[in-house]
C-alpha positions as CSV (number, residue, x, y, z in Angstrom):
1,M,-60.4,72.3,-250.5
2,P,-62.1,75.7,-250.4
3,D,-60.6,78.7,-249.8
4,F,-61.2,80.5,-246.3
5,L,-62.2,83.7,-244.2
6,V,-61.2,83.8,-240.9
7,T,-63.5,86.5,-239.4
8,G,-64.1,88.0,-235.8
9,T,-67.1,89.2,-233.7
10,D,-64.8,91.8,-232.9
11,T,-61.3,93.0,-232.8
12,G,-58.9,91.2,-230.5
13,V,-60.8,88.0,-230.4
14,G,-57.9,85.6,-231.7
15,K,-58.6,85.6,-235.1
16,T,-54.7,85.6,-236.1
17,I,-54.2,82.4,-233.6
18,V,-57.1,80.7,-235.4
19,A,-55.9,81.4,-238.6
20,S,-52.2,80.3,-238.1
21,A,-53.5,77.1,-236.4
22,L,-56.0,76.6,-239.6
23,I,-52.6,77.2,-241.6
24,K,-50.8,74.4,-239.8
25,A,-53.6,71.8,-240.0
26,L,-54.0,71.9,-243.7
27,C,-50.2,71.9,-244.2
28,A,-50.2,68.8,-242.2
29,Q,-52.7,67.1,-244.5
30,G,-50.5,67.6,-247.5
31,I,-52.3,71.2,-248.6
32,R,-50.8,74.1,-249.9
33,A,-52.3,76.4,-247.4
34,V,-50.8,80.1,-247.0
35,G,-52.4,83.0,-245.0
36,F,-53.4,86.7,-246.3
37,K,-54.3,89.6,-244.5
38,P,-54.7,92.2,-247.1
39,V,-54.6,95.2,-244.7
40,Q,-52.3,95.2,-241.6
41,T,-52.9,98.2,-239.2
42,G,-51.6,99.0,-235.9
43,H,-48.1,97.6,-237.2
44,E,-45.3,98.7,-234.7
45,E,-41.8,98.4,-236.1
46,G,-39.6,95.6,-234.8
47,K,-42.7,93.8,-233.6
48,L,-44.2,90.5,-234.9
49,T,-47.3,91.6,-237.0
50,D,-50.2,89.3,-237.6
51,A,-48.8,88.7,-241.3
52,D,-45.6,87.5,-239.8
53,L,-47.6,84.9,-237.5
54,L,-49.8,83.6,-240.6
55,A,-46.7,83.2,-242.9
56,S,-44.8,81.3,-240.2
57,A,-47.6,79.0,-239.9
58,S,-47.2,78.1,-243.4
59,S,-44.7,75.2,-245.2
60,E,-45.0,77.7,-248.2
61,Q,-43.4,80.7,-248.4
62,T,-44.1,83.5,-251.1
63,P,-44.2,87.5,-251.2
64,L,-47.5,87.1,-252.6
65,T,-48.9,86.7,-249.1
66,L,-47.3,90.3,-247.9
67,P,-49.9,92.9,-246.6
68,L,-51.0,95.2,-249.3
69,L,-50.6,98.0,-246.7
70,Q,-48.9,98.3,-243.2
71,L,-50.2,101.2,-241.6
72,T,-49.0,101.8,-238.2
73,E,-52.2,103.5,-236.8
74,P,-54.6,100.7,-234.6
75,L,-57.8,101.6,-236.6
76,A,-60.3,100.0,-239.6
77,P,-58.4,99.8,-242.9
78,A,-60.2,102.4,-244.8
79,V,-59.6,104.8,-242.2
80,A,-55.9,104.3,-241.3
81,A,-55.2,104.3,-244.9
82,D,-56.9,107.8,-245.2
83,R,-55.1,109.5,-242.5
84,A,-52.0,108.0,-243.9
85,G,-52.6,109.4,-247.3
86,V,-52.3,106.2,-249.0
87,R,-55.0,104.4,-251.4
88,L,-55.7,101.4,-251.9
89,T,-58.7,99.6,-254.1
90,A,-60.7,96.7,-254.1
91,T,-59.3,96.0,-257.5
92,D,-55.7,95.6,-255.6
93,I,-57.3,93.4,-253.1
94,E,-58.9,91.0,-255.5
95,A,-55.7,90.9,-258.2
96,R,-53.5,89.8,-255.3
97,F,-56.2,86.9,-254.3
98,E,-56.2,85.8,-258.0
99,L,-52.4,85.7,-257.8
100,L,-52.4,83.4,-255.1
101,Q,-55.1,81.0,-256.6
102,R,-53.0,80.8,-259.9
103,G,-50.1,79.4,-257.6
104,G,-52.2,76.4,-256.6
105,Y,-52.5,77.5,-252.5
106,T,-55.7,77.2,-250.4
107,I,-55.9,80.9,-249.1
108,V,-56.6,81.5,-245.2
109,I,-57.8,85.2,-245.4
110,E,-57.8,87.1,-241.9
111,G,-60.2,89.8,-241.8
112,A,-59.8,93.1,-239.9
113,G,-62.3,93.1,-237.0
114,G,-65.6,92.1,-237.7
115,V,-67.6,91.5,-241.1
116,M,-68.4,94.9,-241.6
117,V,-65.2,96.7,-241.3
118,P,-64.2,98.3,-244.3
119,L,-61.1,97.3,-246.0
120,V,-61.6,100.0,-248.7
121,W,-64.7,102.3,-248.7
122,G,-67.4,100.3,-249.7
123,Y,-65.5,97.2,-249.6
124,T,-65.7,94.7,-247.1
125,V,-64.3,90.6,-246.4
126,L,-68.1,89.9,-247.0
127,D,-67.4,91.4,-250.7
128,L,-64.5,89.4,-250.7
129,A,-65.8,85.9,-249.6
130,E,-68.7,86.4,-251.9
131,R,-66.5,87.1,-254.7
132,F,-64.3,84.0,-254.2
133,S,-66.6,81.6,-252.6
134,L,-65.0,81.5,-249.2
135,E,-66.1,79.2,-246.6
136,A,-66.0,81.4,-243.0
137,V,-64.5,80.5,-239.4
138,I,-66.1,83.0,-236.7
139,V,-63.9,83.4,-234.3
140,A,-65.7,85.0,-231.2
141,R,-65.1,85.5,-227.4
142,P,-66.4,82.8,-225.2
143,G,-68.1,84.8,-222.5
144,L,-71.2,86.9,-222.0
145,G,-72.3,88.5,-224.9
146,T,-71.2,85.7,-227.6
147,L,-74.5,84.7,-228.5
148,N,-75.7,87.7,-229.7
149,H,-72.2,88.9,-231.7
150,T,-71.8,85.3,-232.7
151,M,-75.6,85.1,-234.5
152,M,-74.9,88.8,-236.0
153,T,-72.0,87.9,-237.6
154,A,-73.4,84.6,-239.1
155,A,-76.5,86.5,-240.0
156,M,-74.3,88.8,-242.0
157,L,-72.7,85.6,-243.8
158,R,-75.6,83.9,-244.5
159,A,-77.5,86.7,-246.0
160,R,-74.5,86.8,-248.6
161,K,-74.5,83.0,-249.2
162,I,-70.9,82.6,-247.3
163,P,-71.0,79.1,-245.8
164,I,-69.7,79.1,-242.3
165,R,-67.7,75.9,-241.4
166,G,-67.2,76.6,-237.7
167,V,-67.5,79.0,-234.7
168,V,-64.3,78.3,-232.5
169,L,-64.8,80.4,-228.9
170,N,-61.7,81.4,-228.2
171,G,-60.1,81.8,-225.1
172,R,-62.3,79.6,-222.6
173,R,-60.7,79.9,-218.9
174,H,-59.8,76.6,-216.9
175,R,-62.7,77.5,-214.4
176,P,-65.3,79.1,-216.6
177,D,-68.3,81.1,-215.5
178,L,-71.9,80.4,-216.1
179,A,-72.0,82.1,-219.5
180,E,-68.4,80.2,-220.9
181,S,-69.7,77.1,-219.8
182,T,-72.8,77.3,-221.4
183,N,-72.1,78.9,-224.6
184,A,-70.8,76.2,-226.6
185,S,-74.1,74.3,-226.1
186,A,-76.2,77.0,-227.1
187,L,-74.7,77.9,-229.8
188,A,-74.8,74.5,-231.1
189,R,-78.5,74.4,-230.8
190,M,-78.8,78.0,-232.7
191,L,-76.3,76.7,-235.4
192,P,-77.1,72.9,-235.8
193,D,-75.1,72.8,-238.8
194,V,-72.1,74.2,-237.9
195,A,-68.9,72.9,-235.9
196,I,-68.5,74.9,-232.7
197,I,-64.8,74.4,-231.2
198,E,-63.7,75.8,-227.8
199,V,-60.0,76.6,-227.5
200,P,-59.0,77.3,-223.9
201,H,-57.0,80.1,-222.4
202,R,-53.4,79.8,-222.1
203,P,-52.3,82.9,-220.5
204,A,-48.2,82.0,-219.8
205,A,-47.9,80.6,-223.5
206,T,-46.3,82.2,-226.4
207,D,-48.0,82.7,-229.7
208,Q,-46.4,79.8,-231.5
209,E,-47.1,77.5,-228.4
210,I,-50.4,78.3,-228.5
211,I,-51.0,78.1,-232.1
212,L,-49.4,74.8,-232.2
213,S,-52.0,73.4,-229.2
214,T,-54.7,74.8,-231.2
215,M,-54.1,72.9,-234.4
216,P,-55.7,69.8,-233.3
217,L,-58.9,71.2,-232.8
218,M,-59.0,72.9,-236.4
219,T,-58.7,69.6,-238.0
220,A,-62.2,69.1,-238.1
221,L,-62.5,72.6,-240.4
222,C,-60.2,70.9,-242.6
223,E,-62.2,67.9,-244.0
224,P,-63.8,68.2,-247.4
225,R,-67.5,68.2,-247.3
């Protein structure tokens, strides 16, 4: 089983929910899967973070999955670190990843925003994915504009020879508009070798309920290739 990168076409598209559901799906198959978000920004004291949700999704618990930095401002990690006066290096991120690998875990990395957002200056999740042969899952909005955003993200991943396991259109409404009702089939034609998965919008559900309901949809991404 490869290690995974869960990235998005933008911020706020639901990467944490999808990554958590993927971790649960892997664990249900007896795989020692953990989530790791190298840098957590937009951290509000007393509230559950993305890293907390990733940790709760796994049957494995280790302090190695804690973010290397937790920063309060909701900005790109490199920008938030500058403003907080702290420093992180690509070597720090890769060293933590290697420790998780040596622990025998299958690792699900959650990126920050899209693939070109700097984790540190001069280093993105593309660099991390290329360095460790990760396979990518792209999370995208279901509506108008997602074809362009998804294909640009896919082009960046493929330019670095990073395999794409699937595209998750997250938040499809019960009564979809025309774009939402056609985007999945359009992407299936544009990316014929990639699984296209639609996750319905559940406005009244908690994060944990959404993760549990999404988990069965992620099983298609867990099958060995």
